[in-house]
BAMI-125878 format. One line per field, with one value per atom (N, C-alpha, C, CB): x negated, y, z negated; atom name. Coordinates in Angstrom, 3 decimals, always signed. Last residue first. Glycine has a CB too. Example, Ala and Ser with C-alpha at 12.3 -4.5 7.8 and 13.67 -1.06 7.14 Angstrom:
// BAMI-125878
xx = -12.850_-13.670_-12.900_-14.084_-13.190_-12.300_-13.200_-11.308
yy = -2.250_-1.060_+0.030_-0.598_-5.690_-4.500_-3.300_-4.473
zz = -7.080_-7.140_-7.870_-5.725_-7.800_-7.800_-7.800_-9.046
atome = N_CA_C_CB_N_CA_C_CB
END
This chain:
// BAMI-125878
xx = -103.095_-102.296_-101.518_-103.110_-106.112_-105.099_-104.334_-105.753_-106.372_-106.798_-105.725_-107.077_-106.799_-105.976_-106.541_-104.518_-109.505_-108.847_-108.000_-109.878_-110.986_-109.573_-108.828_-109.452_-113.734_-112.814_-111.346_-113.129_-114.783_-115.059_-113.964_-116.444_-114.085_-113.905_-114.165_-114.784_-116.501_-115.314_-115.264_-115.314_-117.650_-117.923_-116.641_-118.948_-117.152_-116.960_-117.232_-117.840_-117.712_-116.347_-116.106_-116.045_-120.467_-119.498_-118.095_-119.511_-121.738_-121.841_-120.796_-123.207_-120.673_-120.512_-120.657_-121.519_-121.311_-119.953_-119.866_-119.030_-124.009_-123.558_-122.166_-123.561_-126.161_-124.921_-124.306_-123.925_-129.594_-128.404_-127.159_-128.275_-131.725_-131.074_-129.906_-130.581_-134.622_-133.174_-132.571_-132.708_-137.393_-136.819_-135.329_-137.514_-137.372_-138.078_-137.366_-139.517_-134.345_-135.441_-136.121_-134.925_-133.823_-133.427_-134.608_-132.899_-133.395_-134.293_-133.841_-135.739_-129.930_-131.278_-132.164_-131.229_-127.595_-128.182_-129.627_-127.363_-125.995_-127.247_-127.847_-127.031_-123.696_-123.747_-124.956_-123.738_-124.181_-122.868_-122.970_-121.929_-126.820_-126.432_-125.121_-126.302_-126.635_-127.546_-127.159_-129.003_-124.813_-124.466_-125.358_-124.553_-124.688_-125.226_-124.811_-126.793_-121.751_-122.956_-123.422_-122.718_-119.366_-120.450_-121.780_-120.117_-117.606_-117.994_-119.180_-116.815_-117.414_-118.124_-118.499_-117.277_-115.815_-117.185_-117.921_-117.951_-113.433_-113.413_-114.810_-112.772_-114.333_-113.814_-113.761_-112.406_-114.957_-116.029_-115.581_-116.489_-112.371_-113.363_-114.498_-113.917_-111.265_-110.674_-111.673_-109.362_-112.885_-112.917_-112.314_-112.153_-112.151_-113.538_-113.623_-114.428_-109.438_-109.804_-111.229_-109.673_-109.647_-108.884_-109.279_-107.392_-111.217_-111.684_-110.965_-111.476_-109.587_-110.900_-111.387_-111.915_-106.173_-107.269_-108.577_-107.338_-103.607_-104.165_-105.248_-103.058_-102.258_-103.388_-104.055_-102.932_-101.402_-101.147_-102.427_-100.303_-102.028_-101.909_-101.715_-100.757_-102.023_-103.260_-103.185_-103.559_-99.345_-100.407_-101.687_-100.657_-98.052_-97.783_-98.876_-96.411_-99.025_-99.350_-99.110_-98.522_-97.844_-99.298_-99.722_-99.921_-95.140_-95.582_-97.099_-95.156_-95.128_-94.788_-95.276_-93.281_-95.745_-96.651_-96.397_-96.482_-93.477_-94.805_-95.804_-95.312_-91.484_-91.423_-92.791_-90.368_-92.288_-92.251_-92.219_-91.028_-91.855_-93.230_-93.293_-93.779_-89.050_-89.835_-91.277_-89.801_-88.283_-87.979_-88.785_-86.509_-90.153_-89.781_-89.518_-90.901_-88.946_-89.782_-89.252_-89.823_-87.218_-88.341_-89.250_-89.141_-84.949_-86.054_-87.292_-86.402_-83.470_-83.065_-84.151_-81.751_-84.680_-84.853_-84.502_-83.983_-83.712_-85.157_-85.430_-85.850_-80.989_-81.419_-82.927_-81.061_-81.037_-80.627_-81.071_-79.101_-81.685_-82.656_-82.321_-82.679_-79.297_-80.548_-81.624_-81.037_-77.578_-77.374_-78.631_-76.183_-78.561_-78.630_-78.458_-77.552_-77.920_-79.325_-79.500_-79.836_-75.115_-75.849_-77.315_-75.721_-74.600_-74.217_-74.959_-72.690_-75.516_-76.179_-75.849_-75.761_-73.642_-75.054_-75.825_-75.682_-71.305_-71.407_-72.864_-70.583_-71.964_-71.668_-71.831_-70.247_-74.665_-73.280_-73.136_-72.345_-77.250_-76.971_-75.576_-78.054_-76.732_-77.454_-77.283_-78.956_-75.494_-74.651_-75.394_-73.550_-77.532_-76.163_-76.059_-75.084_-80.580_-79.917_-78.524_-80.746_-81.844_-81.588_-80.849_-80.801_-82.587_-81.979_-81.665_-80.722_-85.024_-84.355_-83.857_-85.315_-84.794_-85.142_-84.344_-84.870_-86.103_-85.125_-85.656_-84.831_-86.323_-86.883_-85.755_-87.722_-87.176_-86.108_-86.757_-85.200_-88.916_-88.896_-87.703_-90.192_-89.163_-88.839_-88.803_-89.809_-89.525_-90.662_-90.424_-91.905_-87.026_-87.973_-89.162_-88.421_-83.808_-84.835_-85.714_-84.204_-82.510_-82.641_-83.727_-82.971_-80.567_-81.328_-81.344_-80.735_-80.636_-80.222_-81.137_-80.259_-79.363_-80.334_-79.748_-80.737_-78.935_-78.549_-79.691_-78.180_-78.389_-79.345_-78.810_-80.678_-77.727_-77.132_-77.994_-75.639_-79.374_-78.721_-78.165_-79.676_-80.216_-80.945_-80.270_-82.359_-78.642_-78.452_-79.110_-79.030_-77.596_-78.428_-78.107_-79.960_-76.362_-75.961_-76.777_-74.427_-76.842_-77.406_-77.125_-78.947_-74.795_-75.112_-75.581_-73.878_-75.759_-75.116_-75.572_-75.417_-75.798_-75.844_-75.139_-75.193_-75.311_-76.513_-76.657_-77.679_-72.815_-74.033_-75.315_-74.050_-71.321_-71.216_-72.596_-70.207_-71.336_-70.563_-70.366_-71.261_-71.430_-71.676_-70.774_-71.481_-73.000_-71.679_-71.862_-70.998_-74.875_-74.809_-73.348_-75.587_-76.287_-75.352_-75.296_-73.951_-78.403_-78.110_-77.140_-79.413_-76.785_-77.738_-77.405_-77.719_-74.842_-76.088_-77.171_-75.861_-73.702_-73.468_-74.809_-72.809_-72.662_-73.736_-73.313_-75.032_-69.824_-70.524_-71.572_-69.536_-68.317_-69.128_-69.922_-70.083_-66.971_-66.501_-67.324_-65.080_-68.238_-68.205_-67.875_-67.182_-67.707_-69.091_-69.137_-69.741_-64.927_-65.568_-67.015_-65.513_-64.611_-64.094_-64.742_-62.561_-65.646_-66.339_-65.883_-66.095_-65.671_-65.046_-65.827_-63.528_-67.044_-66.972_-66.195_-68.382_-65.246_-66.209_-65.975_-66.125_-64.921_-64.222_-65.237_-63.040
yy = +16.348_+15.657_+16.580_+14.864_+18.291_+17.339_+16.738_+16.220_+21.752_+20.392_+19.436_+20.180_+24.445_+23.684_+22.292_+23.609_+26.757_+25.617_+24.882_+24.671_+28.709_+28.997_+27.836_+30.179_+28.664_+27.944_+28.224_+28.260_+31.922_+30.511_+29.913_+30.327_+34.578_+33.774_+32.302_+34.277_+35.570_+35.911_+35.049_+37.419_+33.125_+34.009_+34.327_+33.380_+31.248_+32.642_+33.611_+32.978_+28.749_+29.003_+30.465_+28.173_+28.910_+28.716_+29.101_+27.274_+29.242_+30.271_+30.124_+30.238_+26.847_+28.231_+29.243_+28.539_+24.358_+24.892_+26.378_+24.126_+23.672_+23.916_+24.550_+22.625_+25.167_+24.409_+24.698_+24.757_+25.068_+25.783_+24.939_+27.153_+22.309_+23.102_+23.883_+22.189_+22.010_+21.936_+22.865_+22.317_+22.276_+21.124_+20.946_+19.872_+24.271_+23.691_+22.450_+23.341_+26.140_+25.276_+24.668_+24.159_+29.377_+27.980_+27.169_+27.408_+32.566_+31.614_+30.182_+31.824_+33.703_+33.698_+32.696_+33.383_+33.126_+34.450_+34.474_+35.504_+30.910_+30.778_+32.143_+29.976_+30.691_+31.699_+31.558_+33.069_+28.377_+28.650_+29.605_+29.230_+28.574_+27.452_+27.750_+26.167_+30.881_+30.841_+29.714_+30.662_+30.166_+31.219_+31.204_+32.574_+26.532_+27.819_+28.875_+27.763_+24.471_+24.980_+26.271_+25.195_+23.817_+22.852_+23.420_+21.599_+25.874_+25.705_+24.760_+25.188_+25.438_+26.583_+26.391_+27.823_+23.460_+23.106_+24.218_+22.745_+24.770_+23.649_+23.296_+22.424_+26.576_+27.097_+25.990_+27.710_+24.820_+25.575_+26.121_+26.726_+23.951_+22.991_+23.707_+22.175_+26.356_+25.682_+24.686_+24.956_+26.803_+27.765_+27.149_+29.055_+24.606_+24.754_+25.706_+25.268_+25.155_+23.938_+24.053_+22.699_+27.579_+27.507_+26.292_+27.468_+26.816_+27.830_+27.708_+29.232_+24.957_+24.545_+25.523_+24.458_+25.290_+25.549_+25.082_+27.052_+25.440_+24.171_+24.383_+23.260_+27.680_+27.341_+26.040_+27.245_+29.227_+28.652_+28.320_+27.413_+29.947_+31.024_+30.496_+31.933_+27.464_+28.231_+29.314_+28.846_+26.698_+25.873_+26.672_+24.648_+28.728_+28.572_+27.745_+27.914_+28.175_+29.454_+29.390_+30.587_+25.681_+25.789_+27.089_+25.697_+26.471_+25.510_+25.581_+24.069_+28.137_+28.674_+27.762_+28.876_+26.225_+27.350_+27.944_+28.430_+24.574_+24.025_+25.139_+23.188_+26.388_+25.786_+25.243_+24.657_+26.874_+27.986_+27.462_+28.888_+24.370_+24.849_+26.010_+25.284_+24.323_+23.294_+23.736_+21.999_+26.525_+26.505_+25.470_+26.240_+28.208_+26.836_+26.779_+25.814_+31.240_+30.534_+29.121_+31.307_+32.711_+32.045_+31.284_+33.038_+33.637_+34.601_+33.992_+35.105_+31.320_+32.344_+33.408_+33.001_+30.088_+29.502_+30.523_+28.238_+31.685_+31.616_+31.101_+30.711_+31.046_+32.436_+32.481_+33.307_+28.357_+28.750_+30.172_+28.629_+28.613_+27.981_+28.313_+26.445_+29.738_+30.494_+29.928_+30.464_+27.582_+28.873_+29.739_+29.612_+25.657_+25.403_+26.712_+24.376_+26.901_+26.630_+26.393_+25.413_+26.895_+28.166_+27.986_+28.758_+24.147_+24.966_+26.295_+25.216_+23.501_+22.910_+23.707_+21.434_+24.898_+25.274_+24.724_+24.777_+23.448_+24.879_+25.344_+25.700_+20.890_+21.076_+22.541_+20.591_+21.230_+21.025_+21.219_+21.982_+19.587_+20.599_+20.300_+20.590_+17.534_+18.718_+19.887_+18.403_+15.214_+16.386_+17.612_+16.019_+15.389_+15.554_+14.748_+15.087_+17.068_+15.817_+16.151_+15.030_+18.994_+18.680_+17.368_+19.789_+19.388_+20.518_+20.222_+20.933_+18.725_+18.232_+19.430_+17.343_+18.894_+19.644_+19.088_+21.167_+17.478_+17.364_+18.105_+15.870_+17.988_+18.010_+17.915_+19.295_+17.419_+17.272_+17.151_+16.032_+19.800_+18.597_+18.610_+18.476_+22.188_+21.000_+19.713_+20.854_+24.070_+23.716_+22.450_+23.557_+22.624_+23.733_+23.270_+24.206_+21.752_+21.622_+22.861_+21.419_+20.020_+21.182_+20.895_+22.476_+18.765_+18.496_+19.741_+17.300_+18.596_+19.451_+19.174_+20.965_+16.809_+16.985_+17.910_+15.621_+15.744_+16.716_+16.869_+18.083_+12.474_+13.525_+14.439_+12.921_+10.200_+10.986_+12.225_+11.378_+7.017_+8.282_+8.949_+9.206_+4.453_+5.200_+6.525_+5.463_+3.638_+2.941_+3.726_+1.507_+6.699_+5.496_+4.826_+5.843_+9.041_+8.188_+6.906_+7.878_+12.259_+10.941_+10.100_+11.017_+14.608_+13.957_+12.554_+13.940_+17.274_+16.009_+15.522_+14.957_+19.790_+19.461_+18.132_+20.586_+20.392_+19.649_+19.278_+20.429_+21.781_+22.423_+21.730_+23.865_+20.073_+20.961_+21.520_+22.110_+17.140_+18.306_+19.201_+19.076_+13.572_+14.857_+15.940_+14.737_+11.282_+11.897_+13.324_+11.864_+8.501_+9.960_+10.388_+10.550_+5.748_+6.338_+7.840_+5.728_+2.865_+4.288_+4.810_+5.124_-0.346_+0.542_+1.989_+0.328_-1.318_-2.064_-1.185_-3.295_+1.740_+0.460_-0.268_+0.656_+3.863_+3.315_+1.968_+3.170_+6.006_+4.872_+4.359_+3.745_+9.038_+8.292_+7.212_+9.242_+10.675_+9.299_+8.467_+9.298_+13.155_+12.510_+11.024_+13.201_+13.773_+13.632_+12.836_+15.012_+13.941_+12.951_+12.714_+13.409_+16.110_+14.786_+13.692_+14.737_+18.207_+17.794_+16.401_+18.812_+17.433_+18.001_+17.513_+17.604_+18.252_+17.454_+18.191_+17.109_+19.118_+19.383_+18.474_+20.851_+17.223_+17.766_+17.951_+16.829
zz = -136.113_-137.117_-137.882_-138.017_-135.745_-135.264_-136.430_-134.430_-136.506_-136.773_-136.275_-138.282_-134.215_-135.157_-135.333_-134.678_-134.188_-133.579_-134.611_-132.956_-135.369_-135.110_-134.498_-134.213_-135.899_-136.775_-136.540_-138.165_-134.941_-135.183_-136.060_-135.844_-134.873_-133.669_-133.858_-132.606_-137.256_-136.464_-135.206_-136.088_-139.613_-138.488_-137.742_-137.541_-141.519_-141.900_-140.766_-143.059_-140.562_-141.020_-141.331_-142.240_-139.995_-138.912_-139.335_-138.444_-142.518_-141.483_-140.393_-140.866_-143.960_-144.405_-143.274_-145.481_-142.817_-142.705_-143.034_-143.612_-143.314_-141.943_-141.844_-141.186_-145.618_-145.479_-144.116_-146.617_-144.599_-145.064_-144.817_-144.358_-145.578_-144.533_-145.137_-143.368_-147.318_-147.459_-146.419_-148.910_-147.466_-146.748_-146.959_-147.165_-150.431_-149.284_-148.761_-149.667_-151.086_-151.518_-150.289_-152.474_-149.677_-149.824_-150.323_-148.489_-151.082_-150.438_-150.717_-150.921_-150.766_-151.335_-150.622_-152.829_-149.479_-149.299_-149.777_-150.045_-149.637_-148.913_-148.579_-147.640_-151.124_-150.061_-149.161_-150.658_-152.737_-152.151_-150.966_-153.206_-153.615_-152.767_-152.047_-153.599_-155.156_-154.010_-153.056_-154.482_-157.170_-156.210_-154.973_-156.878_-157.354_-157.791_-156.768_-157.950_-157.483_-156.846_-157.489_-155.369_-158.648_-158.771_-158.292_-157.993_-157.957_-159.368_-159.558_-160.164_-155.051_-155.626_-157.100_-155.485_-153.993_-154.349_-155.093_-153.108_-153.387_-154.336_-154.827_-153.691_-151.485_-152.758_-153.816_-152.559_-149.396_-150.046_-151.402_-149.145_-148.767_-149.232_-149.963_-148.052_-147.864_-149.021_-149.622_-148.619_-145.644_-146.745_-148.019_-146.355_-144.041_-144.495_-145.691_-143.343_-143.588_-144.311_-144.852_-143.395_-142.174_-143.417_-144.247_-143.118_-139.929_-140.867_-142.212_-140.282_-138.651_-139.138_-140.202_-137.975_-139.763_-138.846_-139.477_-138.479_-140.976_-140.549_-139.487_-140.010_-141.598_-142.464_-142.053_-143.903_-138.422_-139.741_-140.479_-139.613_-135.898_-136.875_-138.293_-136.505_-134.661_-134.704_-135.760_-133.344_-134.943_-135.510_-135.669_-134.637_-133.532_-134.961_-135.631_-135.181_-130.973_-131.605_-133.107_-130.985_-130.514_-130.604_-131.278_-129.217_-130.417_-131.437_-131.616_-131.053_-128.184_-129.508_-130.619_-129.631_-126.204_-126.441_-127.817_-125.351_-126.354_-126.646_-126.965_-125.456_-125.554_-126.890_-127.294_-126.932_-122.937_-123.889_-125.324_-123.622_-121.845_-121.961_-122.954_-120.577_-121.961_-122.636_-122.844_-121.840_-120.329_-121.771_-122.544_-121.980_-118.061_-118.393_-119.895_-117.967_-116.607_-117.590_-117.807_-118.937_-115.053_-114.391_-115.323_-113.656_-116.132_-116.064_-115.411_-117.466_-116.224_-115.259_-115.090_-115.701_-118.397_-117.073_-115.988_-116.924_-120.465_-120.208_-118.799_-121.246_-120.209_-120.011_-119.741_-121.255_-120.882_-119.525_-119.217_-119.363_-123.579_-122.681_-121.226_-122.893_-124.483_-124.627_-123.699_-126.096_-123.912_-123.251_-123.335_-123.878_-125.662_-124.225_-123.449_-123.801_-128.084_-127.760_-126.264_-128.551_-127.868_-127.961_-127.613_-129.364_-127.844_-126.677_-126.686_-126.660_-130.383_-129.218_-127.965_-129.039_-131.934_-131.991_-130.796_-133.291_-131.253_-130.947_-130.962_-131.952_-132.262_-130.847_-130.451_-130.526_-134.688_-134.274_-132.772_-135.025_-136.013_-134.992_-134.467_-133.824_-137.782_-138.275_-137.313_-138.466_-136.821_-137.045_-137.601_-137.982_-133.979_-134.477_-135.765_-133.412_-133.571_-133.946_-134.466_-135.023_-130.755_-132.160_-132.332_-132.805_-128.165_-128.874_-130.331_-128.177_-125.757_-126.963_-127.761_-127.828_-122.308_-123.511_-124.679_-123.327_-119.402_-120.485_-121.704_-120.827_-115.839_-117.190_-118.209_-117.423_-112.566_-113.538_-114.913_-113.215_-110.526_-111.360_-112.297_-112.164_-109.200_-108.420_-109.214_-107.330_-111.202_-110.344_-109.555_-111.171_-113.070_-113.000_-112.173_-114.432_-114.135_-113.109_-113.135_-111.705_-117.038_-116.158_-115.131_-116.971_-119.693_-118.479_-117.615_-117.704_-123.108_-121.996_-120.818_-122.391_-125.929_-124.863_-123.803_-124.246_-129.223_-128.206_-127.220_-128.841_-130.420_-130.103_-129.010_-129.678_-132.973_-131.888_-131.681_-132.208_-133.739_-134.033_-132.795_-134.712_-133.183_-134.207_-134.565_-133.739_-131.083_-132.354_-133.488_-132.283_-129.441_-129.557_-130.888_-129.454_-127.348_-128.468_-128.411_-128.429_-126.521_-126.286_-127.529_-125.974_-125.269_-126.534_-126.203_-127.513_-123.024_-123.350_-124.715_-122.280_-120.557_-121.982_-122.214_-122.838_-117.878_-118.221_-119.690_-117.818_-117.929_-117.441_-117.916_-117.878_-120.685_-119.531_-119.198_-119.805_-121.764_-122.160_-120.948_-123.310_-121.720_-121.070_-121.619_-119.573_-123.471_-123.456_-122.953_-124.884_-122.601_-122.592_-122.559_-121.379_-124.440_-123.482_-123.666_-123.638_-124.866_-125.096_-124.041_-125.082_-125.216_-124.552_-124.900_-123.009_-126.946_-126.778_-126.173_-125.902_-128.509_-127.852_-127.745_-126.437_-131.147_-130.330_-129.753_-131.157_-130.970_-131.569_-130.602_-131.949_-131.727_-130.762_-131.489_-129.987_-133.470_-133.335_-132.368_-132.892_-133.216_-134.525_-134.393_-135.436_-130.557_-131.027_-132.320_-131.234_-130.602_-129.731_-130.153_-128.262_-132.355_-132.730_-131.885_-132.571_-130.890_-132.109_-132.543_-133.239_-127.380_-128.569_-129.785_-128.667_-124.147_-125.369_-126.455_-125.868_-121.129_-122.206_-123.414_-122.638_-118.222_-119.376_-120.514_-119.812
atome = N_CA_C_CB_N_CA_C_CB_N_CA_C_CB_N_CA_C_CB_N_CA_C_CB_N_CA_C_CB_N_CA_C_CB_N_CA_C_CB_N_CA_C_CB_N_CA_C_CB_N_CA_C_CB_N_CA_C_CB_N_CA_C_CB_N_CA_C_CB_N_CA_C_CB_N_CA_C_CB_N_CA_C_CB_N_CA_C_CB_N_CA_C_CB_N_CA_C_CB_N_CA_C_CB_N_CA_C_CB_N_CA_C_CB_N_CA_C_CB_N_CA_C_CB_N_CA_C_CB_N_CA_C_CB_N_CA_C_CB_N_CA_C_CB_N_CA_C_CB_N_CA_C_CB_N_CA_C_CB_N_CA_C_CB_N_CA_C_CB_N_CA_C_CB_N_CA_C_CB_N_CA_C_CB_N_CA_C_CB_N_CA_C_CB_N_CA_C_CB_N_CA_C_CB_N_CA_C_CB_N_CA_C_CB_N_CA_C_CB_N_CA_C_CB_N_CA_C_CB_N_CA_C_CB_N_CA_C_CB_N_CA_C_CB_N_CA_C_CB_N_CA_C_CB_N_CA_C_CB_N_CA_C_CB_N_CA_C_CB_N_CA_C_CB_N_CA_C_CB_N_CA_C_CB_N_CA_C_CB_N_CA_C_CB_N_CA_C_CB_N_CA_C_CB_N_CA_C_CB_N_CA_C_CB_N_CA_C_CB_N_CA_C_CB_N_CA_C_CB_N_CA_C_CB_N_CA_C_CB_N_CA_C_CB_N_CA_C_CB_N_CA_C_CB_N_CA_C_CB_N_CA_C_CB_N_CA_C_CB_N_CA_C_CB_N_CA_C_CB_N_CA_C_CB_N_CA_C_CB_N_CA_C_CB_N_CA_C_CB_N_CA_C_CB_N_CA_C_CB_N_CA_C_CB_N_CA_C_CB_N_CA_C_CB_N_CA_C_CB_N_CA_C_CB_N_CA_C_CB_N_CA_C_CB_N_CA_C_CB_N_CA_C_CB_N_CA_C_CB_N_CA_C_CB_N_CA_C_CB_N_CA_C_CB_N_CA_C_CB_N_CA_C_CB_N_CA_C_CB_N_CA_C_CB_N_CA_C_CB_N_CA_C_CB_N_CA_C_CB_N_CA_C_CB_N_CA_C_CB_N_CA_C_CB_N_CA_C_CB_N_CA_C_CB_N_CA_C_CB_N_CA_C_CB_N_CA_C_CB_N_CA_C_CB_N_CA_C_CB_N_CA_C_CB_N_CA_C_CB_N_CA_C_CB_N_CA_C_CB_N_CA_C_CB_N_CA_C_CB_N_CA_C_CB_N_CA_C_CB_N_CA_C_CB_N_CA_C_CB_N_CA_C_CB_N_CA_C_CB_N_CA_C_CB_N_CA_C_CB_N_CA_C_CB_N_CA_C_CB_N_CA_C_CB_N_CA_C_CB_N_CA_C_CB_N_CA_C_CB_N_CA_C_CB_N_CA_C_CB_N_CA_C_CB_N_CA_C_CB_N_CA_C_CB_N_CA_C_CB_N_CA_C_CB_N_CA_C_CB_N_CA_C_CB_N_CA_C_CB_N_CA_C_CB_N_CA_C_CB_N_CA_C_CB_N_CA_C_CB_N_CA_C_CB_N_CA_C_CB_N_CA_C_CB_N_CA_C_CB
END
């Protein structure tokens, strides 16, 4: 029997986590820390679980829609969990949390303290002074695209 909103709202945590089943692998995991929407599926011969959100921020209807969208991905042969991980990595790489972005921000903060020659290293460097290691690497195409951890 499918879950109702009242059953989700009134579900209380017991000593151990419990699952309140909805339909087609969707369930509400009730723990002492909160209530979590999960969807179990099989891909490549393995049982996998996809997290769909936290109740009540994600309602029963929204959880069903998310599970249906994941089922559609699975029907096309894609692993919904892996697709989510790939999207998350792409967002990290395209975001401002890359080596290049952080290096350029650091250089911009230091620019007022440095002479133009020191900042760009276009002019002759003083004897026994190496060029700044971040400037050439952070400004070259293809460099600095890795996301920073954390």
